[in-house]
N, C-alpha and C positions, 0 to 999 in steps of 0.2 A: 504494500500500500504506500502510495506517495505521501510525503510528509504533510502536504496541504490537505489531502483527503483525510488523513489521520486526525489532524487538529480540528477539521470541520466536524467529523464524527464525534470527537470528544466534546466539542462545544455543544452540539445539538443534543447528544445523549445526556450530558451534564445538566443542561438547562431543563430538558424534559423531566428528568428524574428529580433533581434537587429543587427546581423552581426558583433558583437564585436569580436575583435581578441584576444581571451583569451583561455586558456587551463585549466581553473579551475572554480569551483563554490564554493561560501561560503554559508554554511548552517547557517542562522542567529540564529536558535534555539540552535545550539551547538557551534557556533562561529568557526567551523572548516572549513578549506579550503580543497577541494577535487580536485585532478588532473585528467584530462581526456586528452588523446592523440588520434590523428587520424584525420579523414576526415568526413565532412558532407557538403551537399549542397541540392539543391532542389530535386535531384533525388536519392541520396544515403547517408546513414548514416553508418559509420564504426568507432566507437570510443571505446577506452579502458578505463575502470575505474581502475585507478592505485591502489586504496584502495582495491577493491574487486578482482583485478587480472582477470577481465573478459571483454568481448566485448559486446557492444550493436550494433547490425547491422540491416539493413533493407533498404527498398526502398520507394520512395515517388513519387506520381503523383498528380499534382494539389494541392499541400500543404497537402496531406493526406498520412500518413506514416504508414507502417506496420513494426514494429520493433520486434526484439527478444533479450531478455536480457539473456546473456550467463550464469549468475550465477543461475537464477531461471529456465532457459530453458522454459520461458513463453513469450507469445506475448504481445505486447503493441501496441494499436492503438493510433495515435496522429494526430489530425487535427488542422491546423492553419488557422485563419481568421484574417488578420490584425495583431493587437497586442495581440489578444486573442488566446487561445488554449484550446482544449478539448480532451478527450480521454478515453480509457478504459484499465485497467490493468487486464489481464487474470489470473495473479497469485492471486490477492486478490478478483477477480470477482467484482470489483468496478470501477466506473468512477472517473474522475478528471477533473478539469478545472483550468484555470489560465489566467494571464495577464503579459505581459512584458512591462515595462516602462523604457526606457533607459537601464541601467544595472540591474535594480531591477526586480525580478520575484516573483510573488505571486501565489501559487498553493493551490487550495482547494482540499483536499483528502476526497472523499465521505465516504470511510471506517471509517476514524477517525473523520469525521464531523468537521474539523478545517482547518484553513489556515496555510501555511508554507511559510516563506520568504527566498529568496536566492539572492545573488549578483553574477554576472559574471564579 
């Protein structure tokens, strides 16, 4: 999974699960803060990644979301179950999983076989 896709998934999952009122995610591996603007709720996601200059949009039913990343023009499937999330990135053809605990997000990227940490 590309870094910009990973941080978008972390931001969206983190916001949907924690309901934090923030417009940014910090990638702990780089120490950088990335801004996102837009709207998301249980039925719709429409956010803009300011760094990449693109939108991530989609719809959700019963905590299952079908998203489209505007930079890659590829789909992302995201499913939320309590504080955990799983999904599939059609750009890398790999799955991912993670957990949100307060403002902390841990995402396991199957392509890279490692964990990535974020804060919202």
